[in-house]
C-alpha positions in Angstrom: -35.4 95.3 -214.8 -36.2 98.3 -217.0 -33.0 101.0 -217.9 -33.9 102.8 -214.7 -33.5 99.5 -212.6 -37.2 99.3 -212.1 -38.5 95.5 -211.4 -41.5 95.0 -213.5 -43.0 91.6 -212.3 -46.4 89.7 -213.6 -48.8 88.3 -211.6 -52.2 87.4 -211.7 -53.8 90.8 -211.4 -51.6 91.8 -213.5 -48.3 94.0 -213.8 -46.6 95.1 -210.7 -44.0 97.6 -211.2 -41.1 98.1 -207.9 -39.4 101.5 -208.1 -35.8 101.1 -206.9 -35.8 104.6 -205.4 -38.7 103.8 -203.6 -37.8 101.2 -201.6 -39.7 100.0 -198.4 -38.1 99.0 -194.6 -37.8 95.3 -194.3 -40.3 94.6 -191.7 -40.0 91.0 -191.6 -37.9 89.4 -189.0 -34.8 86.9 -189.8 -35.8 83.3 -188.7 -33.0 81.9 -186.4 -31.8 78.3 -186.2 -29.3 76.2 -184.3 -26.7 74.4 -186.5 -23.9 73.1 -185.3 -22.6 72.4 -181.7 -18.8 71.8 -181.2 -17.8 70.0 -178.0 -14.1 70.3 -176.7 -13.4 71.0 -180.2 -15.8 67.6 -181.9 -19.1 67.9 -183.7 -21.6 66.9 -181.1 -25.6 66.2 -181.8 -27.1 68.2 -179.3 -30.5 67.6 -178.0 -32.5 70.0 -175.7 -32.1 69.7 -172.1 -28.9 67.6 -172.5 -26.4 66.4 -169.9 -22.9 66.7 -170.3 -20.3 65.4 -168.3 -18.2 68.1 -166.0 -15.4 67.8 -168.6 -17.3 68.4 -171.3 -17.5 72.2 -170.4 -16.1 73.7 -173.8 -18.8 74.4 -176.6 -19.2 76.3 -179.4 -22.8 77.0 -180.7 -23.1 77.6 -184.3 -26.3 79.5 -185.7 -28.0 79.7 -189.0 -30.1 83.3 -189.8 -32.2 83.3 -192.6 -33.7 86.5 -194.1 -34.6 87.0 -198.2 -33.4 90.3 -198.5 -29.6 90.2 -197.4 -29.0 87.5 -194.7 -25.2 89.7 -194.0 -26.9 92.4 -192.9 -28.1 89.8 -189.7 -26.9 91.1 -186.2 -26.9 88.5 -183.6 -27.0 88.7 -179.6 -26.1 86.2 -177.2 -26.7 85.5 -173.3 -25.9 82.5 -171.6 -28.8 82.4 -168.4 -27.1 81.3 -165.3 -23.8 82.6 -166.3 -24.7 86.1 -167.7 -27.0 88.7 -166.1 -27.3 90.9 -169.6 -26.9 90.3 -173.3 -23.5 90.3 -174.8 -24.3 93.0 -177.6 -24.4 93.1 -181.3 -22.3 90.5 -183.5 -22.1 89.4 -186.7 -21.0 86.5 -185.7 -23.2 83.7 -185.9 -21.4 81.5 -183.3 -20.9 81.6 -179.5 -17.6 80.0 -178.1 -18.3 78.9 -174.3 -15.3 77.9 -172.2 -14.7 76.0 -169.0 -18.0 76.3 -167.8 -18.2 75.3 -164.3 -21.0 72.7 -163.2 -24.4 74.1 -163.5 -27.9 74.5 -165.6 -27.8 77.0 -168.4 -29.9 78.4 -170.9 -28.4 79.4 -174.0 -30.6 82.5 -175.5 -29.7 83.7 -178.9 -31.5 86.4 -180.8 -30.9 88.3 -184.6 -32.3 91.3 -186.4 -32.2 92.1 -189.7 -30.5 95.0 -191.7 -33.1 97.1 -190.6 -33.1 96.3 -187.1 -36.2 94.0 -186.9 -35.8 91.5 -184.4 -36.9 87.9 -184.9 -40.4 87.3 -182.7 -39.0 84.4 -180.3 -35.8 83.9 -178.3 -34.1 80.7 -179.2 -33.2 78.8 -176.2 -30.9 75.8 -175.8 -30.9 74.7 -172.3 -28.0 72.2 -170.9 -26.8 71.0 -167.7 -23.0 70.1 -167.0 -23.1 67.8 -164.1 -20.5 68.3 -161.3 -17.9 65.7 -160.7 -18.9 62.7 -158.5 -16.6 64.2 -156.0 -18.7 67.8 -156.0 -21.9 65.5 -156.0 -24.2 65.5 -153.0 -24.0 61.9 -152.5 -20.3 62.2 -152.5 -20.0 64.6 -150.1 -22.4 63.5 -147.8 -20.7 60.0 -148.2 -17.4 61.7 -147.0 -19.0 63.5 -144.5 -20.3 60.4 -143.1 -16.9 58.7 -143.5 -15.3 61.5 -141.5 -17.7 61.1 -139.0 -17.4 57.5 -138.5 -13.2 58.0 -138.7 -13.5 60.7 -136.0 -15.9 58.4 -133.9 -13.6 55.5 -134.8 -10.5 57.2 -133.7 -12.3 58.8 -130.6 -13.3 55.1 -129.8 -10.1 54.2 -130.2 -8.5 57.2 -128.0 -11.0 56.4 -125.2 -10.1 52.7 -125.6 -6.5 53.5 -125.5 -7.1 55.8 -122.3 -9.0 52.8 -120.7 -6.1 50.7 -121.1 -3.4 53.2 -120.2 -5.5 53.9 -117.4 -6.0 50.2 -116.3 -2.3 49.8 -116.6 -1.7 52.8 -114.5 -4.5 51.6 -111.9 -2.1 48.4 -112.1 0.8 50.2 -111.5 -0.7 52.3 -108.6 -2.3 49.0 -107.2 1.3 47.4 -107.1 2.8 50.4 -106.0 0.2 50.6 -102.8 0.5 47.2 -102.3 4.3 47.5 -102.5 3.9 50.6 -99.9 1.4 48.9 -97.8 3.8 45.8 -97.6 6.6 48.3 -96.6 4.5 49.7 -94.6 3.8 46.6 -92.7 7.2 45.3 -92.5 7.7 48.7 -90.7 5.0 48.3 -88.6 6.3 44.9 -87.5 9.5 46.0 -86.8 8.5 49.1 -85.0 6.6 46.3 -82.9 9.0 44.2 -82.6 10.5 46.8 -80.3 7.8 49.0 -79.3 4.5 48.0 -77.6 1.4 48.7 -80.2 0.1 51.8 -78.7 3.7 53.4 -78.2 4.2 52.5 -81.9 0.9 54.3 -82.8 1.8 57.2 -80.6 5.0 57.5 -82.4 3.6 57.4 -85.7 1.1 59.8 -85.2 3.0 62.5 -82.9 6.9 61.9 -83.9 7.2 61.3 -80.3 6.1 58.8 -76.9 5.6 60.7 -73.6 6.7 58.6 -70.6 4.7 57.2 -68.4 4.4 56.3 -64.8 3.2 53.3 -63.4 2.0 52.2 -60.2 2.3 48.9 -60.1 4.0 46.3 -62.6 5.6 42.9 -62.6 8.9 42.9 -64.1 10.7 39.3 -64.6 14.3 38.4 -65.4 15.8 35.4 -66.8 19.5 34.4 -67.4 21.2 31.3 -68.1 23.0 29.4 -65.2 26.9 29.0 -66.7 26.4 30.7 -70.0 29.7 31.6 -70.4 30.9 27.4 -69.7 28.2 26.5 -72.3 29.5 29.0 -74.6 33.1 27.7 -74.7 31.8 24.5 -75.7 29.7 25.3 -78.8 30.4 27.2 -82.2 29.0 30.7 -82.3 26.2 29.3 -85.1 24.9 26.6 -82.4 25.3 29.6 -79.7 23.1 31.7 -81.6 21.0 29.1 -82.7 19.8 27.6 -79.4 19.4 30.9 -78.1 17.1 32.0 -80.6 15.4 28.7 -79.9 15.0 29.6 -76.7 14.3 33.6 -76.9 11.4 32.9 -80.0 9.6 30.4 -77.8 9.8 33.4 -75.0 8.3 35.7 -77.3 5.6 33.6 -78.3 4.7 32.6 -74.4 4.7 36.3 -73.3 2.8 37.5 -76.4 0.0 34.8 -75.5 0.1 36.5 -71.8 -0.3 40.1 -72.6 3.2 40.1 -71.7 5.4 43.0 -73.3 8.9 42.0 -74.1 11.6 44.8 -73.4 15.3 43.7 -74.1 17.8 40.9 -73.9 21.1 41.8 -73.2 23.3 38.9 -74.0 21.6 35.7 -72.4 19.3 37.9 -69.9 15.9 38.4 -71.1 13.4 41.0 -69.4 10.0 41.4 -70.0 7.1 43.2 -68.0 2.8 43.0 -67.4 0.9 45.7 -66.5 2.2 47.9 -69.1 1.8 50.1 -71.6 -2.0 49.6 -71.0 -2.7 49.0 -67.1 -4.5 46.1 -66.1 -4.6 44.5 -62.8 -3.9 40.4 -63.7 0.0 41.4 -64.7 1.5 39.6 -61.7 -1.2 36.3 -62.6 -0.2 36.8 -66.5 4.2 37.0 -65.6 3.9 33.8 -63.8 1.8 31.8 -65.9 4.5 32.7 -68.5 7.2 32.0 -66.2 5.3 28.6 -66.0 6.0 28.1 -69.5 9.0 29.4 -70.1 10.5 26.9 -67.2 8.8 24.1 -68.9 10.2 24.8 -72.1 13.5 24.5 -70.6 12.9 21.5 -69.0 12.0 19.9 -72.1 15.0 21.2 -73.9 16.8 20.0 -71.1 15.9 16.5 -71.2 16.4 16.6 -75.1 19.8 18.3 -74.6 20.6 15.3 -71.9 20.1 12.7 -74.3 21.8 13.8 -77.1 24.9 14.4 -74.8 24.6 18.3 -75.5 25.3 21.3 -72.7 22.6 21.7 -70.6 20.7 25.1 -70.6 19.3 25.6 -67.4 17.3 29.1 -66.6 17.2 31.2 -63.1 14.0 33.2 -63.3 12.7 36.3 -61.1 10.0 38.1 -60.6 8.9 41.4 -58.6 6.1 44.2 -58.6 6.5 47.5 -58.0 6.2 51.0 -59.4 8.4 51.8 -62.2 8.9 54.8 -65.1 8.5 53.8 -69.1 9.0 55.2 -72.1 10.8 55.5 -75.5 14.6 56.2 -75.3 17.0 56.3 -78.6 17.0 58.2 -81.8 18.1 55.9 -84.4 17.0 52.7 -82.5 13.7 52.9 -80.6 13.7 51.3 -77.6 10.9 50.7 -74.7 12.5 50.6 -71.3 11.3 50.7 -67.8 13.3 52.5 -65.1 13.3 52.6 -61.0 13.7 50.5 -58.1 11.6 47.5 -59.0 13.9 47.1 -61.7 16.8 46.6 -59.8 14.7 44.7 -57.1 13.5 42.1 -59.9 17.2 41.5 -61.4 18.0 40.5 -57.6 14.8 38.0 -57.9 16.8 36.2 -60.9 20.2 36.6 -59.4 19.0 35.3 -55.8 17.2 32.5 -57.9 17.9 28.6 -58.6 17.8 26.9 -61.7 14.2 25.5 -62.5 12.7 27.3 -60.2 10.3 30.7 -60.3 11.9 33.2 -57.9 9.3 36.1 -56.7 9.5 38.8 -54.2 7.5 39.1 -51.0 5.6 42.2 -52.9 4.7 39.6 -55.9 3.6 37.0 -53.3 1.2 39.2 -51.5 -0.6 39.8 -54.8 -0.9 36.5 -56.0 -0.9 34.4 -52.7 -4.6 33.3 -53.2 -4.0 31.8 -56.8 -0.6 30.4 -56.6 1.0 27.9 -53.4 4.5 29.4 -53.0 7.0 27.9 -50.6 8.5 31.0 -48.6 12.4 30.7 -48.6 12.9 33.5 -45.7 14.7 36.7 -46.0 17.1 36.0 -48.5 20.3 38.8 -48.9 20.1 40.8 -52.6 22.8 42.7 -53.6 22.4 46.3 -52.6 19.1 45.6 -50.9 20.0 43.7 -47.8 17.8 40.9 -46.6 14.9 40.3 -49.1 11.7 38.0 -48.6 11.6 35.6 -51.1 9.3 33.1 -52.2 9.3 30.4 -54.7 6.2 29.4 -56.9 5.3 25.9 -56.5 1.7 25.5 -57.9 -1.6 26.4 -58.3 -3.9 26.6 -55.3 -5.3 23.7 -55.0 -9.2 24.7 -55.4 -8.0 26.4 -59.1 -5.8 22.8 -60.4 -7.7 20.8 -63.0 -7.1 17.5 -63.0 -4.6 18.0 -59.8 -1.9 19.3 -62.2 0.3 21.7 -60.5 -0.5 24.5 -63.1 -3.2 23.8 -65.1 -5.7 26.5 -64.3 -9.5 25.5 -63.9 -12.7 26.8 -64.2 -12.7 28.5 -61.1 -9.4 30.4 -61.8 -10.5 31.7 -65.0 -13.7 33.0 -63.7 -11.6 34.9 -60.7 -8.9 36.2 -63.5 -11.8 37.6 -65.4 -13.6 39.3 -62.6 -9.7 41.0 -61.8 -10.1 42.0 -66.0 -13.0 43.5 -65.6 -12.1 45.4 -62.7 -9.3 47.4 -65.0 -12.1 47.9 -67.4 -14.7 49.3 -65.5 -11.7 51.7 -63.9 -10.8 52.7 -67.2 -14.4 53.7 -68.0 -15.1 55.5 -64.5 
């Protein structure tokens, strides 16, 4: 260097003078290298395309710019692809700090220029990936979705099962309640049928009332125990009711079997009638057959009581056939009853009868004389009725007896009986 600050350089071709005042522009770009990397405040050996965990997201990249003329004049520019849209702008800092980076793939670009504005030829790129936490991974999200779907499905299945169980419990309760209601209805129906004929009870249940009906002919039977007052004096209340219950329960079974309708009991009197509420042509025969069984039962009871030295019960029984009105009376307690002069005459048949006998009126006799052998008693005085023809039923007609038993019907009897029944059916159909 001479006194004028010119530089003299020896070369193989001689001496070259570099004049300071005539210094030319530096066209040589700086060399840019990646220096240290600091991860979460600690030095880190970094490789390109490095994968970092989600919490390794605070990074400092240090760069080295090389220039043989003036390193202090180098300026840097940075851009983080995937995060920055544009370059950040020239800075003298040879480093860049990246804080709290979210998971993703990044490319850090760095470039440098010398003091004369000449950029390095190639942008320095450093690639790295910050992995998401496992709970942000696709597989984990998919697993959670599957788990939620399975959980929802299981909850749905549980709810469906719970509802099915509740429905089963409800069905059982409904069935039990339905059965209870059915049983209550059956009890109510049975109680109603105990006091009313079936078709009358049905009419009341369906319409709330039963229409009275006139019958051209029905057969009415009254029974009464002879000397009941004297018998009652010899028995306790319990014994008396027990004996009456035994008799009347048997009477109920007998008349039900013979299609005869029980009407009522008054004290020791029992009243029933055939030919109602459904009209038929066999009612005189039905009532007499029932009367035969009742007197046979009373004969057996009389023999038993005699053997046991108990009061003997003897039954008077009267039957009459004639027109009558029938209907239901009462509001709190229903009663199916009949009215008419025929009722009074049937009562007189009973009171004018004799114990163990079946006393029938002349009207009834004319209807059954072809079936039963009867003994004419003549005209017997009846209270408020004057002289009335009465008959005792002695047995079946001989042609209708089975094995010559007085009241055992044979096949011929039942054949004629069925013909009478069909007559009623034909009349209904007509």
